[in-house]
C-alpha positions, 0 to 999 in steps of 0.5 A: 744851692744856686748854680751858674746855669741858673744865673743864665750863663751858657752851658759851655761856660758852666762846663768850664767852671765845673771842670775847674771845680767851681760850682757855687757863685759868690754873692757878688756873682749871684747878684750882678751876673743876671743884671749884666746879662739883661743889658743893664749898667751895673755898679759892683762894690766889694773887697778884692778877692770877693769874685768880681772878675767872674762877676763882670767877665763871664756875662761879658763873654756871654753877651759877646758870643755868636757875633763876629769881631774885626781886627783892631776893633774889640767889642768888649773892653776891660780896663784895669789899673796894673799890668799884673791885674790885667794879666790875671783877668785875661788868664782867668777868662781865657778858658771860658772865652775859648769855650765860646769861640772868643779871643781875649788879649791884653795890652799893657805898659812895659811890653813892646808895643809892636807885640800888641799891634801884631795881636790886634791885627787879628780879630779880637772879641774882648780886650783887657787893657791898662789905660796908658797902653790903650791910649798909646795904641789909639793915638797910633791908629792901631786900636779903635773903640767905636765897636765896643758894646760893653765896657768894664772898669775894674778896681776903679778906686785904685784908678782914682788913687793912681791918677788914671781917671782922666785917661779912663774918661778919655777912653770911655769917650771913645766908646759908643755913648749908649754902650753898656758899662760896668764898674767894679770897685772896693769903694764908690765915692769921690772921683769914682762917683763922678765917673759913674754920673758922667758915663753910666745910665741908671746903673744897678748897684750890688754891694757885698761885704764891705772892706771892713768885713773882709778885714775882720776875717784876718788876724791883725798884730802890731809887732813892737820891735823897738829899733830899726836894727831889731826890725831888720833882724826879725824880717829874715825869721818871718820870711823863712816860714812855710807858706806864701808871704807878701812883705810890703815896703814903701820904696823901690830901693827898700824892696831891692835891698831887702830882697838882697838881704833875704837871698843872702841867708837862703830865702827865695824872695823876689822883688815886685815894683814898677821899675821891674821889667814885665818879664821879671814881674811875670816870673815873680807872679807866676812863681809865687802863684805856683809856690816855687817863690814863697816870698814877694817883697813889694811896694804898694803897686802890688797891693792891688796887683796880686790876686793869688790864692793861699797867701797866708801872711802879709807883713808890713815891714814899713807901715803904710802911709795911710789907712786905705793902703793898709786895707788894700795891702791886707787884702792880699790874704784872707781871699775868697772866704779863707783866713789869714794873718796881717802883721806890722813891724812897728818901731817905737817912733812909729807907734803913735802914728800907726795907732791913728792909722788903725783907728781910721782903718777900723782895725783892732790889732793886737800889740805884741813885743817881739824879738828875733827867734822868740816863741811869740814871733814863731807862734804868730807868724810861723817864723824860724831861723834861716838856715840856707846857703846864699842864693844868686840874684833873682833870675840868675841860676844857682851855682852847682851845689847851691839850693834854689830854695833851701828854707821852703817847702812848696806852698802848693799843699797848703791851699784852703779852698771854698768849693775850689778857690776861684781866685787863681785856679785857671792860671796856676795849673798850666804854663802861662803865656808870656806877656811879651818882651821887655822894653827899656825905658818903658816900665811905667805901671799902666 
């Protein structure tokens, strides 16, 4: 069995991983870590949940160890498309970094920029940033990339989908031209390929199982619901199941409205979308990670922003707009070698269009006619009748005698691990640090 020590990582990092129950590297880690340690530019291609964060993060920390850093001038840089992903990367690398005496901080949109300015006033070794906030800090003269020795771009294809690549190019131009560069993505085509040719030097490519292989580890169902009214009746039954569930809708308004409906029947659901303040988004992610919030209702922003273990069911209340969105949404379950179920609620007038989408995605989804409360729905999703009392809006305390989560047992006992799941160990066992105060009118997801 290959070990992290054999890959060349320093003993303090290996010891931290062992304490977390992580002893065997995933394929993308075994492939990429030695080349990164050797100073090569690396392209890593693999689906989310395949272990990419440690693939670039651990060797970056190893290369940065033993040299001093200065305020405002990080020596390592990781760019991520969403606040949630940036926070999760930082959280996952905190313990290994501390073992080497290194400091990791995140700077993201939606947080008071003065918090970041204060953090950057002390030496920082590795900076995890979303593109918009990094550029804001550079424009204000509070951040300087001239000392960056190694840069990683995570989820590069989502950067392209969200229109961030012009910002990414501008930021990469601020780093030394001959610096080491790493790029990790589910796909390496189109605009991502142009980025590779512009900024990388003879990169080594490592690919693990493609997105389709990850999708094949899931069970896929088209739940034929007929009408919108029938669909709306079914959603609370599914949400009342045991375990962690992510439900996707196309619009922010739809998310907020659905959460209100679920909470009226006693289901502890929280919303997640770009108009939510950073504090609310952090509370939702942390509660979902530790099992106290069993249901997240989200827009597509969360299709890449949620990297949490033990999500056993993904529900497309609204079918996605295109096939790539289906794959990214579905990727919230069956992570790191586990299995999961993906269901789409399909109304009669959506069936033809959704069949075409699945063909493009290369997914074979079993069609089942269902209705609220029937045995087929229960068998596929674990659905059951909601029985709880109404809950207050998210963030407000329940009144006396009002249960905070009447329909759910904790999801923490349902974990399925492969040698200890790498996706969410380091952050879920301890109280996470707050990302900072919310700011009004600055809640863009950078």
